All heavy atoms as TSV, in Angstrom:
chain	resi	resn	atom	element	x	y	z
A	1	MET	N	N	6.935	-20.204	-12.922
A	1	MET	CA	C	6.074	-19.044	-13.119
A	1	MET	C	C	5.592	-18.489	-11.790
A	1	MET	O	O	5.516	-17.300	-11.609
A	1	MET	CB	C	4.898	-19.452	-14.019
A	1	MET	CG	C	3.999	-18.322	-14.378
A	1	MET	SD	S	4.871	-17.145	-15.428
A	1	MET	CE	C	3.652	-15.915	-15.624
A	2	LEU	N	N	5.285	-19.365	-10.878
A	2	LEU	CA	C	4.803	-18.926	-9.573
A	2	LEU	C	C	5.835	-18.071	-8.851
A	2	LEU	O	O	5.498	-17.053	-8.249
A	2	LEU	CB	C	4.422	-20.135	-8.713
A	2	LEU	CG	C	3.817	-19.832	-7.350
A	2	LEU	CD1	C	2.542	-19.005	-7.504
A	2	LEU	CD2	C	3.515	-21.102	-6.606
A	3	ALA	N	N	7.102	-18.441	-8.953
A	3	ALA	CA	C	8.162	-17.674	-8.289
A	3	ALA	C	C	8.259	-16.266	-8.873
A	3	ALA	O	O	8.442	-15.299	-8.137
A	3	ALA	CB	C	9.492	-18.400	-8.411
A	4	LYS	N	N	8.123	-16.133	-10.182
A	4	LYS	CA	C	8.185	-14.823	-10.813
A	4	LYS	C	C	7.006	-13.964	-10.362
A	4	LYS	O	O	7.167	-12.785	-10.069
A	4	LYS	CB	C	8.186	-14.961	-12.332
A	4	LYS	CG	C	8.359	-13.651	-13.042
A	4	LYS	CD	C	8.460	-13.836	-14.533
A	4	LYS	CE	C	8.655	-12.499	-15.203
A	4	LYS	NZ	N	8.742	-12.625	-16.646
A	5	SER	N	N	5.844	-14.553	-10.299
A	5	SER	CA	C	4.652	-13.832	-9.852
A	5	SER	C	C	4.828	-13.359	-8.414
A	5	SER	O	O	4.484	-12.228	-8.074
A	5	SER	CB	C	3.426	-14.737	-9.966
A	5	SER	OG	O	2.300	-14.092	-9.455
A	6	LYS	N	N	5.386	-14.207	-7.572
A	6	LYS	CA	C	5.636	-13.854	-6.167
A	6	LYS	C	C	6.638	-12.703	-6.078
A	6	LYS	O	O	6.466	-11.781	-5.280
A	6	LYS	CB	C	6.145	-15.085	-5.415
A	6	LYS	CG	C	6.480	-14.842	-3.973
A	6	LYS	CD	C	5.244	-14.593	-3.142
A	6	LYS	CE	C	5.625	-14.491	-1.688
A	6	LYS	NZ	N	4.889	-13.453	-1.007
A	7	ARG	N	N	7.683	-12.749	-6.893
A	7	ARG	CA	C	8.670	-11.663	-6.917
A	7	ARG	C	C	8.013	-10.351	-7.337
A	7	ARG	O	O	8.293	-9.296	-6.784
A	7	ARG	CB	C	9.831	-11.993	-7.849
A	7	ARG	CG	C	10.846	-12.925	-7.243
A	7	ARG	CD	C	12.141	-12.921	-8.045
A	7	ARG	NE	N	11.925	-13.219	-9.458
A	7	ARG	CZ	C	12.115	-14.407	-10.019
A	7	ARG	NH1	N	12.547	-15.411	-9.287
A	7	ARG	NH2	N	11.898	-14.587	-11.299
A	8	ASN	N	N	7.144	-10.431	-8.351
A	8	ASN	CA	C	6.447	-9.232	-8.799
A	8	ASN	C	C	5.548	-8.679	-7.693
A	8	ASN	O	O	5.500	-7.473	-7.480
A	8	ASN	CB	C	5.621	-9.515	-10.051
A	8	ASN	CG	C	6.475	-9.702	-11.284
A	8	ASN	OD1	O	7.633	-9.302	-11.317
A	8	ASN	ND2	N	5.905	-10.316	-12.296
A	9	GLU	N	N	4.833	-9.549	-7.006
A	9	GLU	CA	C	3.990	-9.109	-5.892
A	9	GLU	C	C	4.844	-8.431	-4.830
A	9	GLU	O	O	4.477	-7.363	-4.331
A	9	GLU	CB	C	3.243	-10.289	-5.278
A	9	GLU	CG	C	2.079	-10.771	-6.095
A	9	GLU	CD	C	1.326	-11.902	-5.425
A	9	GLU	OE1	O	1.539	-12.164	-4.224
A	9	GLU	OE2	O	0.504	-12.527	-6.117
A	10	ASP	N	N	5.964	-9.045	-4.495
A	10	ASP	CA	C	6.857	-8.470	-3.487
A	10	ASP	C	C	7.385	-7.107	-3.922
A	10	ASP	O	O	7.473	-6.185	-3.120
A	10	ASP	CB	C	8.026	-9.417	-3.188
A	10	ASP	CG	C	7.585	-10.668	-2.434
A	10	ASP	OD1	O	6.471	-10.687	-1.881
A	10	ASP	OD2	O	8.377	-11.627	-2.401
A	11	TYR	N	N	7.715	-6.976	-5.198
A	11	TYR	CA	C	8.205	-5.709	-5.731
A	11	TYR	C	C	7.149	-4.620	-5.543
A	11	TYR	O	O	7.445	-3.541	-5.022
A	11	TYR	CB	C	8.558	-5.850	-7.213
A	11	TYR	CG	C	8.797	-4.513	-7.876
A	11	TYR	CD1	C	10.007	-3.851	-7.700
A	11	TYR	CD2	C	7.806	-3.910	-8.649
A	11	TYR	CE1	C	10.227	-2.608	-8.283
A	11	TYR	CE2	C	8.023	-2.671	-9.240
A	11	TYR	CZ	C	9.233	-2.020	-9.051
A	11	TYR	OH	O	9.438	-0.791	-9.618
A	12	TYR	N	N	5.928	-4.900	-5.964
A	12	TYR	CA	C	4.868	-3.888	-5.859
A	12	TYR	C	C	4.541	-3.563	-4.402
A	12	TYR	O	O	4.307	-2.411	-4.056
A	12	TYR	CB	C	3.613	-4.320	-6.610
A	12	TYR	CG	C	3.778	-4.211	-8.102
A	12	TYR	CD1	C	3.767	-5.333	-8.911
A	12	TYR	CD2	C	3.957	-2.972	-8.706
A	12	TYR	CE1	C	3.932	-5.231	-10.286
A	12	TYR	CE2	C	4.127	-2.851	-10.081
A	12	TYR	CZ	C	4.113	-3.990	-10.861
A	12	TYR	OH	O	4.284	-3.870	-12.216
A	13	LYS	N	N	4.559	-4.564	-3.551
A	13	LYS	CA	C	4.312	-4.314	-2.126
A	13	LYS	C	C	5.381	-3.384	-1.559
A	13	LYS	O	O	5.069	-2.419	-0.856
A	13	LYS	CB	C	4.287	-5.633	-1.343
A	13	LYS	CG	C	3.054	-6.461	-1.599
A	13	LYS	CD	C	3.150	-7.812	-0.906
A	13	LYS	CE	C	2.025	-8.728	-1.323
A	13	LYS	NZ	N	2.177	-10.077	-0.760
A	14	CYS	N	N	6.633	-3.646	-1.868
A	14	CYS	CA	C	7.734	-2.804	-1.376
A	14	CYS	C	C	7.621	-1.384	-1.909
A	14	CYS	O	O	7.788	-0.414	-1.159
A	14	CYS	CB	C	9.081	-3.401	-1.767
A	14	CYS	SG	S	9.531	-4.867	-0.845
A	15	GLU	N	N	7.336	-1.254	-3.196
A	15	GLU	CA	C	7.213	0.073	-3.801
A	15	GLU	C	C	6.044	0.853	-3.187
A	15	GLU	O	O	6.162	2.045	-2.913
A	15	GLU	CB	C	7.051	-0.036	-5.319
A	15	GLU	CG	C	8.295	-0.512	-6.032
A	15	GLU	CD	C	9.491	0.410	-5.805
A	15	GLU	OE1	O	9.373	1.622	-6.036
A	15	GLU	OE2	O	10.553	-0.102	-5.402
A	16	LEU	N	N	4.935	0.183	-2.984
A	16	LEU	CA	C	3.776	0.852	-2.388
A	16	LEU	C	C	4.066	1.276	-0.957
A	16	LEU	O	O	3.670	2.371	-0.537
A	16	LEU	CB	C	2.541	-0.062	-2.460
A	16	LEU	CG	C	1.938	-0.196	-3.857
A	16	LEU	CD1	C	0.964	-1.360	-3.919
A	16	LEU	CD2	C	1.265	1.095	-4.290
A	17	LEU	N	N	4.767	0.448	-0.208
A	17	LEU	CA	C	5.143	0.823	1.157
A	17	LEU	C	C	6.050	2.048	1.150
A	17	LEU	O	O	5.897	2.949	1.976
A	17	LEU	CB	C	5.813	-0.352	1.875
A	17	LEU	CG	C	4.877	-1.496	2.262
A	17	LEU	CD1	C	5.683	-2.691	2.748
A	17	LEU	CD2	C	3.876	-1.047	3.314
A	18	LYS	N	N	6.984	2.107	0.197
A	18	LYS	CA	C	7.862	3.274	0.073
A	18	LYS	C	C	7.058	4.538	-0.211
A	18	LYS	O	O	7.441	5.630	0.190
A	18	LYS	CB	C	8.880	3.070	-1.050
A	18	LYS	CG	C	9.964	2.084	-0.748
A	18	LYS	CD	C	10.887	1.953	-1.955
A	18	LYS	CE	C	11.805	0.771	-1.843
A	18	LYS	NZ	N	12.607	0.575	-3.077
A	19	MET	N	N	5.943	4.378	-0.927
A	19	MET	CA	C	5.071	5.505	-1.254
A	19	MET	C	C	4.160	5.885	-0.088
A	19	MET	O	O	3.418	6.851	-0.171
A	19	MET	CB	C	4.196	5.161	-2.467
A	19	MET	CG	C	4.939	4.973	-3.744
A	19	MET	SD	S	3.750	4.438	-5.014
A	19	MET	CE	C	4.811	4.306	-6.438
A	20	GLY	N	N	4.202	5.072	0.968
A	20	GLY	CA	C	3.356	5.347	2.125
A	20	GLY	C	C	1.973	4.725	2.034
A	20	GLY	O	O	1.072	5.059	2.799
A	21	PHE	N	N	1.784	3.809	1.102
A	21	PHE	CA	C	0.488	3.155	0.904
A	21	PHE	C	C	0.469	1.865	1.713
A	21	PHE	O	O	1.348	1.024	1.580
A	21	PHE	CB	C	0.272	2.851	-0.581
A	21	PHE	CG	C	-1.101	2.343	-0.878
A	21	PHE	CD1	C	-2.104	3.215	-1.225
A	21	PHE	CD2	C	-1.381	0.998	-0.822
A	21	PHE	CE1	C	-3.387	2.756	-1.497
A	21	PHE	CE2	C	-2.654	0.519	-1.085
A	21	PHE	CZ	C	-3.654	1.405	-1.433
A	22	HIS	N	N	-0.556	1.713	2.562
A	22	HIS	CA	C	-0.640	0.523	3.417
A	22	HIS	C	C	-1.946	-0.241	3.279
A	22	HIS	O	O	-1.968	-1.454	3.458
A	22	HIS	CB	C	-0.435	0.901	4.882
A	22	HIS	CG	C	0.881	1.543	5.132
A	22	HIS	ND1	N	2.038	0.832	5.281
A	22	HIS	CD2	C	1.242	2.843	5.222
A	22	HIS	CE1	C	3.055	1.656	5.473
A	22	HIS	NE2	N	2.595	2.889	5.426
A	23	LYS	N	N	-3.042	0.467	2.994
A	23	LYS	CA	C	-4.353	-0.165	2.900
A	23	LYS	C	C	-5.166	0.463	1.782
A	23	LYS	O	O	-5.004	1.638	1.471
A	23	LYS	CB	C	-5.156	0.053	4.193
A	23	LYS	CG	C	-4.727	-0.734	5.377
A	23	LYS	CD	C	-5.694	-0.494	6.519
A	23	LYS	CE	C	-5.277	-1.243	7.757
A	23	LYS	NZ	N	-6.207	-0.997	8.857
A	24	THR	N	N	-6.074	-0.341	1.231
A	24	THR	CA	C	-7.008	0.192	0.243
A	24	THR	C	C	-8.113	0.944	0.969
A	24	THR	O	O	-8.246	0.854	2.194
A	24	THR	CB	C	-7.632	-0.942	-0.592
A	24	THR	OG1	O	-8.387	-1.793	0.272
A	24	THR	CG2	C	-6.568	-1.747	-1.321
A	25	SER	N	N	-8.929	1.636	0.212
A	25	SER	CA	C	-10.023	2.402	0.822
A	25	SER	C	C	-11.048	1.494	1.504
A	25	SER	O	O	-11.742	1.927	2.426
A	25	SER	CB	C	-10.717	3.271	-0.227
A	25	SER	OG	O	-11.215	2.466	-1.273
A	26	ASP	N	N	-11.104	0.239	1.089
A	26	ASP	CA	C	-12.025	-0.692	1.752
A	26	ASP	C	C	-11.356	-1.522	2.850
A	26	ASP	O	O	-11.921	-2.495	3.338
A	26	ASP	CB	C	-12.731	-1.588	0.733
A	26	ASP	CG	C	-11.790	-2.474	-0.057
A	26	ASP	OD1	O	-10.555	-2.313	0.059
A	26	ASP	OD2	O	-12.287	-3.334	-0.803
A	27	GLY	N	N	-10.141	-1.124	3.245
A	27	GLY	CA	C	-9.481	-1.739	4.393
A	27	GLY	C	C	-8.598	-2.937	4.107
A	27	GLY	O	O	-8.033	-3.522	5.022
A	28	LYS	N	N	-8.453	-3.325	2.832
A	28	LYS	CA	C	-7.578	-4.459	2.511
A	28	LYS	C	C	-6.128	-4.035	2.666
A	28	LYS	O	O	-5.733	-2.951	2.239
A	28	LYS	CB	C	-7.789	-4.928	1.075
A	28	LYS	CG	C	-9.059	-5.666	0.833
A	28	LYS	CD	C	-9.081	-6.159	-0.610
A	28	LYS	CE	C	-10.331	-6.909	-0.937
A	28	LYS	NZ	N	-10.356	-7.315	-2.360
A	29	GLN	N	N	-5.341	-4.911	3.270
A	29	GLN	CA	C	-3.908	-4.659	3.389
A	29	GLN	C	C	-3.200	-5.236	2.163
A	29	GLN	O	O	-3.756	-6.051	1.434
A	29	GLN	CB	C	-3.372	-5.290	4.666
A	29	GLN	CG	C	-3.950	-4.644	5.898
A	29	GLN	CD	C	-3.301	-5.160	7.166
A	29	GLN	OE1	O	-2.429	-6.019	7.125
A	29	GLN	NE2	N	-3.735	-4.637	8.285
A	30	LEU	N	N	-1.973	-4.794	1.961
A	30	LEU	CA	C	-1.217	-5.225	0.776
A	30	LEU	C	C	-1.115	-6.746	0.668
A	30	LEU	O	O	-1.174	-7.296	-0.430
A	30	LEU	CB	C	0.179	-4.608	0.778
A	30	LEU	CG	C	0.228	-3.087	0.674
A	30	LEU	CD1	C	1.671	-2.604	0.742
A	30	LEU	CD2	C	-0.449	-2.596	-0.581
A	31	VAL	N	N	-0.971	-7.420	1.781
A	31	VAL	CA	C	-0.824	-8.883	1.747
A	31	VAL	C	C	-2.094	-9.575	1.255
A	31	VAL	O	O	-2.051	-10.729	0.853
A	31	VAL	CB	C	-0.414	-9.462	3.126
A	31	VAL	CG1	C	0.953	-8.970	3.529
A	31	VAL	CG2	C	-1.450	-9.140	4.183
A	32	ASP	N	N	-3.232	-8.869	1.287
A	32	ASP	CA	C	-4.504	-9.448	0.862
A	32	ASP	C	C	-4.803	-9.241	-0.616
A	32	ASP	O	O	-5.821	-9.708	-1.111
A	32	ASP	CB	C	-5.649	-8.844	1.683
A	32	ASP	CG	C	-5.496	-9.116	3.163
A	32	ASP	OD1	O	-5.018	-10.207	3.521
A	32	ASP	OD2	O	-5.834	-8.224	3.964
A	33	LEU	N	N	-3.919	-8.545	-1.330
A	33	LEU	CA	C	-4.170	-8.190	-2.724
A	33	LEU	C	C	-3.435	-9.115	-3.680
A	33	LEU	O	O	-2.348	-9.599	-3.380
A	33	LEU	CB	C	-3.722	-6.747	-2.975
A	33	LEU	CG	C	-4.368	-5.692	-2.081
A	33	LEU	CD1	C	-3.723	-4.339	-2.321
A	33	LEU	CD2	C	-5.864	-5.623	-2.304
A	34	ASN	N	N	-4.043	-9.339	-4.837
A	34	ASN	CA	C	-3.373	-10.155	-5.854
A	34	ASN	C	C	-2.498	-9.265	-6.734
A	34	ASN	O	O	-2.508	-8.040	-6.607
A	34	ASN	CB	C	-4.392	-10.962	-6.680
A	34	ASN	CG	C	-5.325	-10.088	-7.479
A	34	ASN	OD1	O	-4.925	-9.071	-8.048
A	34	ASN	ND2	N	-6.594	-10.478	-7.536
A	35	LEU	N	N	-1.758	-9.870	-7.628
A	35	LEU	CA	C	-0.799	-9.138	-8.463
A	35	LEU	C	C	-1.486	-8.063	-9.302
A	35	LEU	O	O	-0.997	-6.936	-9.389
A	35	LEU	CB	C	-0.025	-10.107	-9.363
A	35	LEU	CG	C	1.004	-9.488	-10.301
A	35	LEU	CD1	C	2.042	-8.671	-9.529
A	35	LEU	CD2	C	1.668	-10.564	-11.133
A	36	THR	N	N	-2.600	-8.375	-9.881
A	36	THR	CA	C	-3.318	-7.399	-10.712
A	36	THR	C	C	-3.734	-6.187	-9.898
A	36	THR	O	O	-3.576	-5.041	-10.341
A	36	THR	CB	C	-4.554	-8.055	-11.361
A	36	THR	OG1	O	-4.138	-9.197	-12.110
A	36	THR	CG2	C	-5.281	-7.089	-12.270
A	37	GLU	N	N	-4.252	-6.411	-8.700
A	37	GLU	CA	C	-4.660	-5.306	-7.826
A	37	GLU	C	C	-3.451	-4.466	-7.421
A	37	GLU	O	O	-3.518	-3.233	-7.427
A	37	GLU	CB	C	-5.360	-5.850	-6.581
A	37	GLU	CG	C	-6.700	-6.488	-6.866
A	37	GLU	CD	C	-7.261	-7.255	-5.676
A	37	GLU	OE1	O	-6.486	-7.984	-5.008
A	37	GLU	OE2	O	-8.472	-7.132	-5.426
A	38	LEU	N	N	-2.351	-5.129	-7.079
A	38	LEU	CA	C	-1.137	-4.412	-6.693
A	38	LEU	C	C	-0.611	-3.547	-7.835
A	38	LEU	O	O	-0.240	-2.394	-7.620
A	38	LEU	CB	C	-0.057	-5.407	-6.249
A	38	LEU	CG	C	-0.301	-6.117	-4.929
A	38	LEU	CD1	C	0.649	-7.298	-4.782
A	38	LEU	CD2	C	-0.165	-5.163	-3.759
A	39	GLU	N	N	-0.601	-4.095	-9.040
A	39	GLU	CA	C	-0.136	-3.338	-10.208
A	39	GLU	C	C	-0.995	-2.098	-10.431
A	39	GLU	O	O	-0.480	-1.014	-10.677
A	39	GLU	CB	C	-0.177	-4.204	-11.467
A	39	GLU	CG	C	0.871	-5.275	-11.511
A	39	GLU	CD	C	0.678	-6.223	-12.687
A	39	GLU	OE1	O	-0.471	-6.434	-13.138
A	39	GLU	OE2	O	1.690	-6.756	-13.155
A	40	GLN	N	N	-2.316	-2.263	-10.347
A	40	GLN	CA	C	-3.223	-1.150	-10.592
A	40	GLN	C	C	-3.055	-0.060	-9.540
A	40	GLN	O	O	-2.989	1.128	-9.860
A	40	GLN	CB	C	-4.675	-1.642	-10.615
A	40	GLN	CG	C	-5.654	-0.559	-10.992
A	40	GLN	CD	C	-5.418	-0.025	-12.397
A	40	GLN	OE1	O	-5.413	-0.790	-13.344
A	40	GLN	NE2	N	-5.220	1.267	-12.530
A	41	ILE	N	N	-2.968	-0.457	-8.291
A	41	ILE	CA	C	-2.786	0.521	-7.208
A	41	ILE	C	C	-1.453	1.233	-7.361
A	41	ILE	O	O	-1.360	2.455	-7.194
A	41	ILE	CB	C	-2.903	-0.163	-5.831
A	41	ILE	CG1	C	-4.336	-0.647	-5.624
A	41	ILE	CG2	C	-2.477	0.776	-4.709
A	41	ILE	CD1	C	-4.512	-1.578	-4.445
A	42	TYR	N	N	-0.414	0.488	-7.708
A	42	TYR	CA	C	0.906	1.087	-7.918
A	42	TYR	C	C	0.843	2.157	-9.008
A	42	TYR	O	O	1.354	3.266	-8.833
A	42	TYR	CB	C	1.925	0.001	-8.275
A	42	TYR	CG	C	3.260	0.557	-8.685
A	42	TYR	CD1	C	4.161	1.026	-7.742
A	42	TYR	CD2	C	3.622	0.622	-10.025
A	42	TYR	CE1	C	5.390	1.556	-8.117
A	42	TYR	CE2	C	4.841	1.141	-10.412
A	42	TYR	CZ	C	5.724	1.608	-9.450
A	42	TYR	OH	O	6.930	2.129	-9.834
A	43	GLU	N	N	0.242	1.816	-10.139
A	43	GLU	CA	C	0.133	2.776	-11.241
A	43	GLU	C	C	-0.664	4.011	-10.812
A	43	GLU	O	O	-0.294	5.137	-11.143
A	43	GLU	CB	C	-0.500	2.128	-12.475
A	43	GLU	CG	C	0.379	1.087	-13.131
A	43	GLU	CD	C	1.716	1.632	-13.612
A	43	GLU	OE1	O	1.785	2.792	-14.054
A	43	GLU	OE2	O	2.708	0.887	-13.543
A	44	ASN	N	N	-1.747	3.821	-10.077
A	44	ASN	CA	C	-2.561	4.946	-9.600
A	44	ASN	C	C	-1.778	5.835	-8.642
A	44	ASN	O	O	-1.818	7.063	-8.746
A	44	ASN	CB	C	-3.835	4.449	-8.914
A	44	ASN	CG	C	-4.814	3.825	-9.878
A	44	ASN	OD1	O	-4.739	4.014	-11.087
A	44	ASN	ND2	N	-5.736	3.038	-9.339
A	45	GLU	N	N	-1.070	5.225	-7.701
A	45	GLU	CA	C	-0.303	5.996	-6.721
A	45	GLU	C	C	0.862	6.728	-7.396
A	45	GLU	O	O	1.148	7.880	-7.076
A	45	GLU	CB	C	0.218	5.083	-5.604
A	45	GLU	CG	C	-0.883	4.521	-4.715
A	45	GLU	CD	C	-1.692	5.597	-4.021
A	45	GLU	OE1	O	-1.104	6.478	-3.363
A	45	GLU	OE2	O	-2.930	5.567	-4.139
A	46	LYS	N	N	1.509	6.067	-8.328
A	46	LYS	CA	C	2.614	6.677	-9.071
A	46	LYS	C	C	2.098	7.893	-9.850
A	46	LYS	O	O	2.734	8.949	-9.858
A	46	LYS	CB	C	3.209	5.639	-10.018
A	46	LYS	CG	C	4.439	6.073	-10.751
A	46	LYS	CD	C	4.982	4.883	-11.530
A	46	LYS	CE	C	5.812	5.340	-12.688
A	46	LYS	NZ	N	6.228	4.245	-13.550
A	47	PHE	N	N	0.945	7.757	-10.476
A	47	PHE	CA	C	0.328	8.843	-11.217
A	47	PHE	C	C	0.031	10.030	-10.297
A	47	PHE	O	O	0.318	11.179	-10.631
A	47	PHE	CB	C	-0.960	8.352	-11.892
A	47	PHE	CG	C	-1.672	9.418	-12.682
A	47	PHE	CD1	C	-1.245	9.754	-13.956
A	47	PHE	CD2	C	-2.776	10.061	-12.152
A	47	PHE	CE1	C	-1.906	10.727	-14.689
A	47	PHE	CE2	C	-3.438	11.043	-12.872
A	47	PHE	CZ	C	-3.018	11.376	-14.148
A	48	LYS	N	N	-0.526	9.744	-9.119
A	48	LYS	CA	C	-0.826	10.815	-8.141
A	48	LYS	C	C	0.436	11.559	-7.744
A	48	LYS	O	O	0.456	12.788	-7.669
A	48	LYS	CB	C	-1.471	10.221	-6.882
A	48	LYS	CG	C	-2.877	9.768	-7.064
A	48	LYS	CD	C	-3.381	9.186	-5.750
A	48	LYS	CE	C	-4.673	8.439	-5.898
A	48	LYS	NZ	N	-5.092	7.817	-4.617
A	49	ILE	N	N	1.501	10.823	-7.478
A	49	ILE	CA	C	2.767	11.432	-7.051
A	49	ILE	C	C	3.356	12.287	-8.171
A	49	ILE	O	O	3.798	13.402	-7.935
A	49	ILE	CB	C	3.766	10.350	-6.585
A	49	ILE	CG1	C	3.293	9.727	-5.272
A	49	ILE	CG2	C	5.170	10.914	-6.450
A	49	ILE	CD1	C	4.030	8.475	-4.860
A	50	GLU	N	N	3.357	11.743	-9.377
A	50	GLU	CA	C	3.911	12.484	-10.512
A	50	GLU	C	C	3.128	13.756	-10.785
A	50	GLU	O	O	3.709	14.788	-11.106
A	50	GLU	CB	C	3.939	11.600	-11.753
A	50	GLU	CG	C	4.989	10.509	-11.680
A	50	GLU	CD	C	4.893	9.513	-12.824
A	50	GLU	OE1	O	3.936	9.577	-13.627
A	50	GLU	OE2	O	5.779	8.648	-12.892
A	51	ASN	N	N	1.827	13.724	-10.645
A	51	ASN	CA	C	1.011	14.905	-10.917
A	51	ASN	C	C	1.058	15.914	-9.776
A	51	ASN	O	O	0.847	17.096	-10.002
A	51	ASN	CB	C	-0.434	14.499	-11.224
A	51	ASN	CG	C	-0.552	13.936	-12.614
A	51	ASN	OD1	O	0.086	14.405	-13.532
A	51	ASN	ND2	N	-1.346	12.908	-12.759
A	52	LYS	N	N	1.333	15.430	-8.576
A	52	LYS	CA	C	1.480	16.339	-7.434
A	52	LYS	C	C	2.767	17.148	-7.578
A	52	LYS	O	O	2.845	18.295	-7.181
A	52	LYS	CB	C	1.521	15.528	-6.129
A	52	LYS	CG	C	1.282	16.369	-4.897
A	52	LYS	CD	C	1.344	15.526	-3.638
A	52	LYS	CE	C	0.120	14.638	-3.524
A	52	LYS	NZ	N	0.084	13.921	-2.242
A	53	SER	N	N	3.785	16.526	-8.170
A	53	SER	CA	C	5.096	17.162	-8.330
A	53	SER	C	C	5.111	18.228	-9.424
A	53	SER	O	O	5.939	19.108	-9.427
A	53	SER	CB	C	6.163	16.114	-8.645
A	53	SER	OG	O	6.238	15.167	-7.613
A	54	SER	N	N	4.176	18.112	-10.399
A	54	SER	CA	C	4.214	19.063	-11.516
A	54	SER	C	C	3.436	20.326	-11.271
A	54	SER	O	O	2.801	20.584	-10.391
A	54	SER	CB	C	3.713	18.443	-12.797
A	54	SER	OG	O	2.936	17.332	-12.691
């Protein structure tokens, strides 16, 4: 289970970097975030991008 969680974290980190996201508003870097935080930020950033395009 730990390996799957690590893969998921890596996936979200890579996707967020592709989106140009590097730090949270409070200065945390991607490596400092847990899976839940990464998922939430990813969904928020994806939403912003999709709405900017429309």
